[in-house]
N, C-alpha and C positions, 0 to 999 in steps of 0.2 A: 667189324668190331659190333659186339652184340650191347644189348640194351644195358646190362649191367655195369659194361666197361663205360658207357656213355653217360649213364645216368647222374653219377655223383657231380656236383657242382663243381668241385677242383678238377674234373677231367675236362672242363671247359676253359678257355679265357675268360675272365670275369667280363670283360667288355661284350663278348659274345653272348653269353649266358643273359646279362640284360637285355641285349637286343632281342634274344628268342622269347622273352616274356613280352616285350613290345609286339613280336610277330604274332603272338598268340591272340593277343586283345585285338588286334588289326584283321586276322583271319577269322575271328569269331564275328566281328561286325560284318565282315565280308559276306559270310555265309547266313546272317541272318537277313543279309539284303538279297540273299537268292543268287549270289555270286558262285561258280562251281570251280571255274580257274582262275590263276593269277599270274601275271609275268612279274618276273624279278624286278623290271623298270617300274613297272605299277606300284611294288611295295615301296621301292626306293624313293619315288616321288611323293608318295604319301606321308613316309617317314623323313624325307628330305636328307636321306643318305644316298651311296653310289649303289647302282645294280651290282656292280663287283662284289662291293661288301655284304649284300643280301646273298648272293651266290657263294661268297668264302662261309658267310655263316651256315648256311643250309648244307655245307658240305660235311659238317658234322652230323647231320641226319643221313637216315637211310631212304627216305623218300627223295625222289629225282624228278626235275623237271622235264617237260616234253619239248622238242623245238616247236616254236610258234605256237604253242599252246600255252606254256607254263606250267604251274602246280596245281595240282588238283588239291583244291582247299581243305576238303574233308579227311583226304589221306595225311596232309600235314598238320591237320590239327589233331587227329587221333594219336598220331606219333608223338605232339607236343604234349597232348594230354596225358601219355604215359610217362613221357620224360618228368613231368612235374608232378605226376601223381594227383591230377585232379579228379580222375576217377575214384579214389581211394579216401573216405571219410577220415578227416583227422580233427580231433578234438582241441581247441584251445581254451585259456582261460585269461581272464583281464583282471590286472590288478590297477586300482585306479578307478573309481565312479565318478569322476570328474565330467567336465563337458568332452574330453578326448574320449575317454574311456567309454561312456555314454553311447559316443557317437559310433566307436567302433562295435560295440554290442548291439546295435541297431541296424548295423550296415549289411543290407539284403544281398549286396553281391557275392559275398563268402559262399553261399551255397552252390554257386556257379563253378567254383573252385576246389569244391571238396571239403570245405571248411566249417566247422560247427562250434558257434562259441558254447561251451559247458556252463560257464559260471563267471560271476563277475565279482571282483573283492574289494573291501576298502576297510580301514581302521577306524573310519569316523563314526561315532554312534549315532548322528544324524543322519546318516546315509544305509547304516547297515538296517535291513528289513524293508528298506523301501524298493520299489520297482523299476529296473530300466527294460524297456519294452516287455518281454515276457520271463525276463530273469529278476529274482529276488537279490540284491546285494547282499552278500557274505561276509562273516567277519574272516579274519585270516587264520583263526583258530580252525576253521574249517578246510584249509587248504589241503591237508594231508589227505583226507577223506575223499576229497572231490577228484583230486589227481589219481589216486588208486581206483576209484569207482570208473573215472571215465579213461583211466590209460592215458593220461595226458603227458604230451612230450613238449607243447610249446605253449610259452606264456608271454601275453604283452604286458611291458611296463609303462603305465600311464600315470606316473607319479610325479611330484616334484624332483629336482635334481637332487637335495639333501636327503632324499629317502631312497633314491633309485638302487645304490649299492646294497644297501642293508635287504631291500626286496630281492633284488639279484640272489644275494647270499641265501636267503631263505628258500627261494624258488628252486636253485640248485641242490641245495640240501634235502631237497623233497623229490629229487629224481626229474626235475625238469631239464631237458637236453637242448631245447632252443628258445631264446630270447630276441622278443621283438621289442627293441628299444626304444620308446617314443620321447624319453628323458634326454636332457642335455649332457647328463652324467657320461663319461666313457668308463665303461663298466669292467671291473676286473674279476675276470673269471678263469676257471679253468681252462687248459688249452683244448679240451674235448666239447665245449660248451659252444654251440653256435651261436652268434650274436649279429642280429640285422638291426642298424641303427637307421632310424628315421628321424632325423634333428630338421624340424622344420625350420628353425631359424638358419641352419646352414644352408638348406634349400632356396630360402628367401633371399640369403647373400648371394648365393650363386645366380639368381635371377636378376638383382640387383646391377651384378657385375656384366652380366651380358648384356643388359638393357644399357646399361652405362656405355658399355662398348660399341654399340649399335649406335646410338645417336652421336659417340663421337667420330665416329666412321661417315655417318650421314651428314655431318656438320663439316667435315673435312672434304666430302665431295661437293657440298653447295658452294663453299668457300673456293675452292678449284675452279667451278664453274664460273662463280662471279669475277674472278681475277681474268679469267680467260676471255670474259665477254666485255671486260673493260677496259682490254688492251686493243 
């Protein structure tokens, strides 16, 4: 299977693709720490999954592990970098210069994955013309010019829910191909537009659920132990 056949997100099971992103982050950290080889068992322990799952996920890649030695970290990272396109610079824009949009614009980690924030926009007259890091907040009327100049394909939506759909429609009409949606609105976009939803509320609800489930299991275990000792 060549790279072009493997590169598309849809050619991976979604869960596998998400784990490959975790592996990339972990391997990058291990390389910084000076580690050259890693076993699937070590990766599994650090990510709290099974070694079998790690090996199954890596079966989608061309890099193979060596008995008793494991995987060469640099080789795995090179393949994952190519897969995710981290060596290819991609310009993105941010719509919404509030706290979240400003935080994204100032995030230094983007440069490590080949992402450059080209511009940040807002329709609030009090924000237009102010500086967010090294970027001046631009009015939405400059959207088309910036997209054309920097050949932008990705836009982050950091606006309130009631404005998100209108912003998405505007971005799509100007040629944006992928939307990074930080609003709580489920966007209605054409089928060929890629949407990645980053709903903080749903994420916290998931954490609350898992925490409550963990506490329930721990409480049941304590009660069971107490019942046994009281007999």
